[in-house]
TIFI-469876 format. One record per residue (C-alpha): x, y, z; residue number from 1. Coordinates in nm, 4 decimals. Each point is the difference from the previous one (the first is absolute). Layout:
BEGIN
LOVO          X          Y          Z   seq
LOVO          X          Y          Z   NUM
...
END
This chain:
BEGIN
LOVO          X          Y          Z   seq
LOVO    -0.0225     0.0048     0.0005     1
LOVO     0.1773     0.3162    -0.1232     2
LOVO    -0.1608     0.3403     0.0975     3
LOVO     0.2565     0.1882    -0.2338     4
LOVO    -0.1338     0.1079    -0.3610     5
LOVO     0.1926    -0.1120    -0.2796     6
LOVO     0.2614     0.2123    -0.1684     7
LOVO    -0.2321     0.0363    -0.2916     8
LOVO    -0.2999     0.1119     0.2604     9
LOVO     0.2162     0.2406     0.1393    10
LOVO     0.1298     0.1606    -0.3035    11
LOVO    -0.3615     0.0314    -0.1295    12
LOVO    -0.0934     0.1636     0.3278    13
LOVO     0.2801     0.2283    -0.0080    14
LOVO    -0.0398     0.0666    -0.3627    15
LOVO    -0.3934     0.0801     0.0437    16
LOVO     0.0432     0.2481     0.3092    17
LOVO     0.2840     0.1641    -0.1660    18
LOVO    -0.2199     0.0763    -0.3091    19
LOVO    -0.2695     0.0923     0.1981    20
LOVO     0.1745     0.2542     0.2245    21
LOVO     0.1719     0.1647    -0.2989    22
LOVO    -0.2697     0.0060    -0.2587    23
LOVO    -0.3454    -0.0096     0.2021    24
LOVO     0.0891     0.1464     0.3228    25
LOVO     0.0194     0.3510    -0.1169    26
LOVO    -0.3356    -0.0295    -0.1599    27
LOVO    -0.1782    -0.2193     0.2497    28
LOVO    -0.1927     0.3172     0.1513    29
LOVO    -0.0962     0.1007    -0.3407    30
LOVO    -0.1133    -0.3266    -0.0882    31
LOVO    -0.2393    -0.0052     0.2972    32
LOVO    -0.1209     0.3520    -0.0447    33
LOVO    -0.0683    -0.0309    -0.3711    34
LOVO    -0.1307    -0.3683     0.0399    35
LOVO     0.2259    -0.0932    -0.3108    36
LOVO     0.3023    -0.2127    -0.0796    37
LOVO     0.2466     0.1554    -0.2688    38
LOVO    -0.0579    -0.1967    -0.3159    39
LOVO     0.3495    -0.0709    -0.0483    40
LOVO     0.0098    -0.2392     0.2953    41
LOVO    -0.1316    -0.3075    -0.1601    42
LOVO     0.2453    -0.0106    -0.2760    43
LOVO     0.3018     0.0550     0.2374    44
LOVO    -0.1430    -0.2809     0.2398    45
LOVO    -0.0389    -0.2158    -0.2956    46
LOVO     0.3737     0.0840    -0.1120    47
LOVO     0.1029    -0.0947     0.3491    48
LOVO    -0.1809    -0.3407     0.0040    49
LOVO    -0.2470     0.1055     0.2777    50
LOVO    -0.3306    -0.0487    -0.1925    51
LOVO     0.0044    -0.3727    -0.0421    52
LOVO     0.2208    -0.1287     0.3108    53
LOVO    -0.1501    -0.3443    -0.0022    54
LOVO    -0.0567    -0.0406    -0.3762    55
LOVO     0.2682    -0.2138    -0.1593    56
LOVO     0.2522     0.1546    -0.2218    57
LOVO    -0.1165    -0.1326    -0.3305    58
LOVO    -0.3153     0.2214     0.0375    59
LOVO     0.2042     0.2997     0.1046    60
LOVO    -0.0186    -0.0383     0.3810    61
LOVO     0.2681    -0.0297     0.2556    62
LOVO    -0.0601    -0.3688     0.0802    63
LOVO     0.0566     0.0589     0.3728    64
LOVO    -0.2255    -0.1366     0.2793    65
LOVO    -0.2857     0.1141     0.2132    66
LOVO     0.2606     0.1040     0.2859    67
LOVO     0.1617     0.2380    -0.2412    68
LOVO    -0.3404     0.1552    -0.0936    69
LOVO    -0.0846     0.0462     0.3701    70
LOVO     0.3633     0.1858     0.0359    71
LOVO    -0.0578     0.2097    -0.3226    72
LOVO    -0.3598     0.1328     0.1306    73
LOVO     0.1312     0.0468     0.3265    74
LOVO     0.2739     0.2337    -0.1034    75
LOVO    -0.2238     0.1939    -0.2280    76
LOVO    -0.2097     0.0359     0.2902    77
LOVO     0.2413     0.1640     0.2301    78
LOVO     0.0133     0.2841    -0.2236    79
LOVO    -0.3546     0.0133    -0.2057    80
LOVO    -0.2571    -0.2365     0.0922    81
LOVO    -0.2233     0.1168    -0.2669    82
LOVO     0.2638    -0.1285    -0.2661    83
LOVO     0.0557    -0.3056     0.1724    84
LOVO    -0.3935    -0.0611     0.0007    85
LOVO    -0.0124     0.0232    -0.3807    86
LOVO     0.3136    -0.1956    -0.0761    87
LOVO    -0.1725    -0.2729     0.2243    88
LOVO    -0.3175     0.0100    -0.1842    89
LOVO     0.2010    -0.0244    -0.3421    90
LOVO     0.2636    -0.2552     0.1022    91
LOVO    -0.1605    -0.2055     0.2258    92
LOVO    -0.3909    -0.0023    -0.0477    93
LOVO     0.0292     0.0296    -0.3961    94
LOVO     0.3338    -0.1227    -0.1247    95
LOVO     0.0546    -0.2642     0.2496    96
LOVO    -0.3740    -0.0995     0.0123    97
LOVO     0.0534    -0.0339    -0.4133    98
LOVO     0.2931    -0.1740     0.0099    99
LOVO    -0.1318    -0.2951     0.2282   100
LOVO    -0.3244    -0.0310    -0.1603   101
LOVO     0.0575     0.1017    -0.3767   102
LOVO     0.0675    -0.2281    -0.2823   103
LOVO     0.3168     0.0389    -0.2283   104
LOVO    -0.1882     0.2506    -0.2527   105
LOVO    -0.1295     0.1962     0.2735   106
LOVO     0.3437     0.0164     0.1804   107
LOVO     0.1836     0.0982    -0.3109   108
LOVO    -0.2815     0.2827    -0.0805   109
LOVO    -0.0165     0.1785     0.3051   110
LOVO     0.2815    -0.0593     0.2371   111
LOVO     0.3071     0.1636    -0.1947   112
LOVO    -0.1717     0.3478    -0.0549   113
LOVO    -0.1227    -0.0139     0.3937   114
LOVO     0.3535    -0.1089     0.1099   115
LOVO     0.1527     0.2809    -0.2188   116
LOVO    -0.2230     0.2390     0.1759   117
LOVO    -0.1569     0.1134    -0.3597   118
LOVO    -0.3691    -0.1140     0.1453   119
LOVO    -0.1095     0.0263     0.3566   120
LOVO    -0.1959    -0.2976     0.1480   121
LOVO    -0.2806    -0.0230     0.2508   122
LOVO    -0.2338    -0.2452     0.1318   123
LOVO    -0.3868     0.0533     0.0211   124
LOVO    -0.2106    -0.2088     0.2717   125
LOVO    -0.1430     0.2453     0.2285   126
LOVO    -0.3223     0.1039    -0.0614   127
LOVO    -0.2409     0.2636     0.1771   128
LOVO    -0.1936    -0.2729     0.1691   129
LOVO     0.2677    -0.2839    -0.0256   130
LOVO     0.3302     0.0965     0.2266   131
LOVO     0.0891    -0.2583     0.2714   132
LOVO    -0.2719    -0.2046    -0.1550   133
LOVO     0.2107    -0.0675    -0.3316   134
LOVO    -0.2175    -0.2929    -0.1260   135
LOVO    -0.2885     0.2315     0.0340   136
LOVO     0.1022     0.1710    -0.3082   137
LOVO    -0.2946     0.1180    -0.2402   138
LOVO     0.1820     0.0679    -0.3367   139
LOVO    -0.1133    -0.1965    -0.2843   140
LOVO     0.1646    -0.1382    -0.3059   141
LOVO    -0.2536    -0.1274    -0.2390   142
LOVO     0.1268    -0.2077    -0.3036   143
LOVO    -0.0388     0.1390    -0.3355   144
LOVO     0.1598    -0.1992    -0.2846   145
LOVO     0.3643     0.0073     0.0661   146
LOVO    -0.0229     0.2891     0.2197   147
LOVO    -0.1412     0.0639     0.3775   148
LOVO    -0.1929     0.3126     0.0783   149
LOVO     0.1323     0.1417     0.3106   150
LOVO    -0.2733     0.1949     0.2162   151
LOVO     0.0255     0.1614     0.3523   152
LOVO     0.1873     0.2170     0.2092   153
LOVO     0.3393    -0.0437     0.1873   154
LOVO     0.1324     0.2340     0.2424   155
LOVO     0.3099     0.1088     0.2390   156
LOVO     0.2130    -0.1435    -0.2871   157
LOVO     0.3512     0.0876     0.0476   158
LOVO     0.1502     0.1100    -0.3732   159
LOVO    -0.3341    -0.0511    -0.1217   160
LOVO    -0.0250     0.3546    -0.1683   161
LOVO     0.3470    -0.0417    -0.1732   162
LOVO     0.0104    -0.3681    -0.0395   163
LOVO     0.0833    -0.1321    -0.3725   164
LOVO    -0.0695    -0.3748     0.1446   165
LOVO    -0.2424    -0.1264     0.2578   166
LOVO    -0.0793    -0.3137     0.1432   167
LOVO    -0.3900     0.0355     0.0754   168
LOVO    -0.1995    -0.2619     0.1662   169
LOVO    -0.3908    -0.0482    -0.1355   170
LOVO    -0.2647    -0.2753     0.0529   171
LOVO    -0.0472    -0.1976    -0.3416   172
LOVO    -0.2433    -0.2218     0.1602   173
LOVO    -0.1485     0.1901     0.2993   174
LOVO    -0.2469    -0.2926     0.0694   175
LOVO     0.3116    -0.1877     0.1209   176
LOVO     0.1187     0.2487     0.2407   177
LOVO     0.3507     0.0087     0.0992   178
LOVO     0.0322    -0.3152    -0.2487   179
LOVO    -0.0973     0.2490    -0.2861   180
LOVO     0.2653     0.2786     0.0344   181
LOVO     0.2574     0.0521    -0.2983   182
LOVO     0.3121     0.2076     0.0010   183
LOVO     0.0464     0.2100    -0.3392   184
LOVO     0.3324     0.1974    -0.1285   185
LOVO    -0.1695     0.3188    -0.0946   186
LOVO     0.1335     0.2961    -0.1976   187
LOVO    -0.1135     0.3579    -0.0809   188
LOVO    -0.1325     0.0233    -0.3509   189
LOVO    -0.2033    -0.2910    -0.0683   190
LOVO    -0.3606     0.0560    -0.1278   191
LOVO    -0.2815     0.0901     0.2360   192
LOVO    -0.0209     0.2458     0.3004   193
LOVO     0.3008     0.0518     0.2589   194
LOVO     0.0364     0.2710     0.2120   195
LOVO     0.2359     0.1075     0.3043   196
LOVO    -0.0530     0.2394     0.2713   197
LOVO     0.2954     0.1381     0.2229   198
LOVO    -0.0877    -0.0487     0.3822   199
LOVO     0.1474     0.2677     0.2226   200
LOVO     0.1654    -0.1716     0.3083   201
LOVO     0.1082     0.0948     0.3475   202
LOVO     0.3176    -0.1571    -0.0231   203
LOVO     0.2399    -0.1964    -0.2697   204
LOVO    -0.0779     0.3024    -0.2230   205
LOVO     0.2089    -0.0298    -0.3013   206
LOVO    -0.1075    -0.3446    -0.0524   207
LOVO    -0.2789     0.0182    -0.2431   208
LOVO    -0.3363    -0.1703     0.1349   209
LOVO    -0.3095    -0.0245    -0.2237   210
LOVO    -0.3372    -0.0909    -0.0258   211
LOVO    -0.0442    -0.2187    -0.3483   212
LOVO    -0.3052    -0.0335    -0.1636   213
LOVO    -0.0882    -0.2850    -0.2748   214
LOVO    -0.2853    -0.0208    -0.2254   215
LOVO     0.0035    -0.2917    -0.2544   216
LOVO     0.3536     0.0435    -0.0157   217
LOVO     0.1155    -0.2500    -0.2612   218
LOVO     0.3164    -0.2155     0.0885   219
LOVO     0.1242    -0.2710    -0.2140   220
LOVO    -0.0510    -0.3641     0.1417   221
LOVO     0.3687    -0.0537    -0.0277   222
LOVO     0.0309     0.2465     0.2851   223
LOVO    -0.1234    -0.2217     0.2611   224
LOVO     0.2544    -0.0273     0.2544   225
LOVO     0.0472    -0.3705     0.1886   226
LOVO    -0.2888    -0.1674    -0.1683   227
LOVO    -0.3900     0.0567    -0.0407   228
LOVO    -0.1834     0.0165     0.3289   229
LOVO     0.3510    -0.0278     0.1718   230
LOVO     0.0144     0.3528     0.1540   231
LOVO    -0.0483    -0.0921     0.3561   232
LOVO     0.3299    -0.2077    -0.0172   233
LOVO     0.1726     0.2867    -0.1939   234
LOVO    -0.1403     0.2206     0.2830   235
LOVO     0.1143    -0.1892     0.2971   236
LOVO     0.3425    -0.0727    -0.0941   237
LOVO     0.0610     0.3611    -0.0941   238
LOVO    -0.1445     0.1333     0.3401   239
LOVO     0.2480    -0.2127     0.1885   240
LOVO     0.2896     0.1395    -0.2243   241
LOVO    -0.1279     0.3400     0.0210   242
LOVO    -0.0192    -0.0106     0.4017   243
LOVO     0.3575    -0.1223    -0.0137   244
LOVO     0.1293     0.2739    -0.2150   245
LOVO    -0.2389     0.2677     0.1733   246
LOVO     0.1838    -0.0778     0.3127   247
LOVO     0.3472     0.1630    -0.1542   248
LOVO    -0.2090     0.3148    -0.0982   249
LOVO    -0.1639     0.0272     0.3552   250
LOVO     0.3086    -0.0555     0.2004   251
LOVO     0.2220     0.2736    -0.2015   252
LOVO    -0.2528     0.2424     0.1864   253
LOVO     0.0838    -0.0949     0.3215   254
LOVO     0.3612     0.0094    -0.0665   255
LOVO     0.0020     0.3449    -0.1049   256
LOVO    -0.2225     0.0777     0.3053   257
LOVO     0.2696    -0.1161     0.2082   258
LOVO     0.2742     0.1778    -0.1873   259
LOVO    -0.1546     0.3258     0.0146   260
LOVO    -0.0877    -0.0454     0.3607   261
LOVO     0.3635    -0.0594     0.1131   262
LOVO     0.1169     0.2810    -0.2032   263
LOVO    -0.2688     0.2128     0.1761   264
LOVO     0.0535    -0.1306     0.3313   265
LOVO     0.3800     0.0826     0.0033   266
LOVO    -0.0616     0.3551    -0.1514   267
LOVO    -0.2995     0.1378     0.1855   268
LOVO     0.0909     0.1430     0.3486   269
LOVO    -0.2353     0.0530     0.2687   270
LOVO     0.0827     0.0697     0.3916   271
LOVO     0.3522     0.0551    -0.1176   272
LOVO     0.0435    -0.3374    -0.1449   273
LOVO    -0.0904    -0.1928    -0.3119   274
LOVO    -0.3353    -0.1889     0.0318   275
LOVO     0.1711    -0.3396    -0.0865   276
LOVO     0.1337     0.0276     0.3708   277
LOVO    -0.3491    -0.0575     0.1349   278
LOVO    -0.0935    -0.3387     0.0660   279
LOVO    -0.3652     0.0222    -0.1469   280
LOVO     0.1605     0.1154    -0.3305   281
LOVO     0.2420    -0.2764     0.0230   282
LOVO    -0.2770    -0.2383     0.0522   283
LOVO    -0.1757     0.0917    -0.2934   284
LOVO     0.3326    -0.0316    -0.1980   285
LOVO     0.0511    -0.3729     0.1406   286
LOVO    -0.3461    -0.1009    -0.0772   287
LOVO     0.0160     0.1407    -0.3694   288
LOVO     0.3424    -0.1955    -0.0271   289
LOVO    -0.1244    -0.3323     0.1556   290
LOVO    -0.3142    -0.0054    -0.2378   291
LOVO     0.2123     0.1003    -0.3096   292
LOVO     0.2407    -0.2948     0.0752   293
LOVO    -0.2843    -0.2535     0.0653   294
LOVO    -0.2255     0.0933    -0.3054   295
LOVO     0.3144    -0.0289    -0.2032   296
LOVO     0.1186    -0.3676     0.0924   297
LOVO    -0.3624    -0.0965    -0.0592   298
LOVO     0.0227     0.1554    -0.3368   299
LOVO     0.3185    -0.1846    -0.0815   300
LOVO    -0.1810    -0.3290     0.0896   301
LOVO    -0.3104     0.0650    -0.1831   302
LOVO     0.2059     0.0946    -0.3317   303
LOVO     0.1961    -0.3169     0.0645   304
LOVO    -0.3040    -0.1951     0.0291   305
LOVO    -0.1792     0.1590    -0.3104   306
LOVO     0.3020    -0.0640    -0.2071   307
LOVO    -0.0084    -0.3753     0.0949   308
LOVO    -0.3841    -0.0211    -0.0884   309
LOVO     0.0718     0.1582    -0.3286   310
LOVO     0.2871    -0.2491    -0.0874   311
LOVO    -0.2621    -0.2905     0.1092   312
LOVO     0.1618    -0.0821     0.2958   313
LOVO    -0.1384    -0.0214     0.3566   314
LOVO    -0.2136     0.3251     0.0530   315
LOVO    -0.3060    -0.0691     0.1757   316
LOVO     0.0634     0.2687     0.2638   317
LOVO     0.0072     0.2658    -0.2381   318
LOVO    -0.3622     0.0981     0.0528   319
LOVO     0.0359     0.0797     0.3686   320
LOVO     0.3431     0.1282    -0.0113   321
LOVO    -0.0535     0.2436    -0.2812   322
LOVO    -0.3083     0.1258     0.2099   323
LOVO     0.1923    -0.0139     0.2861   324
LOVO     0.2964     0.2127    -0.1450   325
LOVO    -0.2292     0.2608    -0.1159   326
LOVO    -0.2038     0.0137     0.3140   327
LOVO     0.3033     0.0595     0.2050   328
LOVO     0.1599     0.2398    -0.2382   329
LOVO    -0.3414     0.2298    -0.0202   330
LOVO    -0.0131    -0.0216     0.3913   331
LOVO     0.3537     0.1053     0.0583   332
LOVO     0.0477     0.2606    -0.2841   333
LOVO    -0.3251     0.1716     0.1204   334
LOVO     0.1048     0.0169     0.3726   335
LOVO     0.3563     0.0807    -0.1138   336
LOVO    -0.1127     0.3163    -0.1816   337
LOVO    -0.2501     0.1031     0.2886   338
LOVO     0.3058    -0.0320     0.2303   339
LOVO     0.1856     0.2110    -0.2645   340
LOVO    -0.2953     0.2729    -0.0099   341
LOVO     0.0253     0.0268     0.4031   342
LOVO     0.3592     0.0269    -0.0023   343
LOVO     0.0112     0.2639    -0.2597   344
LOVO    -0.2748     0.2022     0.2303   345
LOVO    -0.1687     0.3081    -0.1986   346
LOVO     0.2329    -0.0301    -0.2920   347
LOVO    -0.1421    -0.3087    -0.0995   348
LOVO    -0.3498     0.1598    -0.0629   349
LOVO     0.1803     0.2243    -0.2470   350
LOVO    -0.0620    -0.1035    -0.3923   351
LOVO     0.3339     0.0343    -0.1010   352
LOVO     0.1392    -0.2345     0.2495   353
LOVO     0.0772    -0.3385    -0.1445   354
LOVO    -0.1336    -0.1641     0.3281   355
LOVO    -0.3410     0.1533    -0.1037   356
LOVO     0.0021    -0.1692    -0.3131   357
LOVO     0.0869    -0.3408     0.1725   358
LOVO    -0.3068     0.0370     0.2098   359
LOVO    -0.2179     0.0154    -0.3212   360
LOVO     0.1856    -0.2652    -0.1859   361
LOVO     0.0178    -0.2599     0.2799   362
LOVO    -0.3665    -0.0814     0.0514   363
LOVO    -0.0503    -0.1582    -0.3386   364
LOVO     0.2468    -0.2770     0.1331   365
LOVO    -0.2895    -0.1419     0.2141   366
LOVO    -0.2442     0.0497    -0.2426   367
LOVO     0.1118    -0.1233    -0.3534   368
LOVO     0.0356    -0.3729    -0.1118   369
LOVO    -0.2507    -0.0912     0.2414   370
LOVO    -0.0615     0.2056     0.3433   371
LOVO     0.1707    -0.1040     0.3064   372
LOVO    -0.3239    -0.1516     0.1036   373
LOVO     0.0008    -0.2264    -0.3152   374
LOVO     0.3834    -0.1046     0.0726   375
LOVO    -0.0983    -0.1234     0.3333   376
LOVO    -0.2942    -0.1747    -0.1325   377
LOVO     0.2443    -0.1908    -0.2320   378
LOVO     0.2499    -0.0862     0.2659   379
LOVO    -0.2896    -0.1444     0.2220   380
LOVO    -0.1188    -0.1895    -0.2617   381
LOVO     0.3292    -0.1652    -0.0904   382
LOVO     0.0689    -0.0695     0.3791   383
LOVO    -0.3304    -0.1589     0.0515   384
LOVO     0.0320    -0.2114    -0.3246   385
LOVO     0.3297    -0.1297     0.1315   386
END
């Protein structure tokens, strides 16, 4: 058992963080204020190999493992959680999902431009009346010759307003319930009606989130991903991987909160001494450190088991481990940021302080990829099943 990252993972972490600090750090506040990421960023990330971390090199990816995906998102999130979130939706939810479930023709057609950053990817599952109850989706896909006509609404879709390729879930045989769901690869420009509306968020500003409206939107039958009526299988395996990778995105915010708090606690003087000398401030810093280290170790284990499951080895624990890793990371990160706010005092309430942005960003870590409550249900179900 080795708790050290490999040299390849260490190099990746250093490269991502250095890039983020140099290129994104100076404009992070502007990204949040304008709710917009720079157009050049995707091609740049593609050139660096971070748009398809787990996709094999033959399809344009980096051919690395799920731990590398976690590490990449973690380092991005230390500087700009919004960019990390969009990259997560693209690289993991779309590209990794497409590689794992797509046929050879689909992989060859879609993955290279996605991995190069020429197109941005998304996954469209959530609907106005179907969030945690993912199999309760109402979008319909009606067969029409060699096409399927998609009709319905998707909401809270990360990258949805700018995506060049999306994985969209719809019911092809509604009478079969969960067994009648199919996943489709969808592009803009098909016949029929498609409209996207930008949603204004409290946090993670810069990462585009949209409501998508489809009305008899014509998708070719060859764009079925993973087989007709096999959408739940695609969905559930994807959610496990989403939770593992999302742990890195969430954990990076906690690390940033600790970094900012340590710096401030050393510099801020009250009653004649730095506030870091006060025991109640020290207690908060210690709580943050212990939580971060605990969540990181669980993330490493979950990522390792996810890789084992993906390779066809023993991976039966991945359901509960993925849920547990994201559950803990969400709790730890939220508490870490709250501690950071308390340590910074009145300054944390000012919009131009980074800790304020973290406070608005971090809550999504307890909501996305299944809420904390859903994660607990998954873990309890698996424990009782055993």
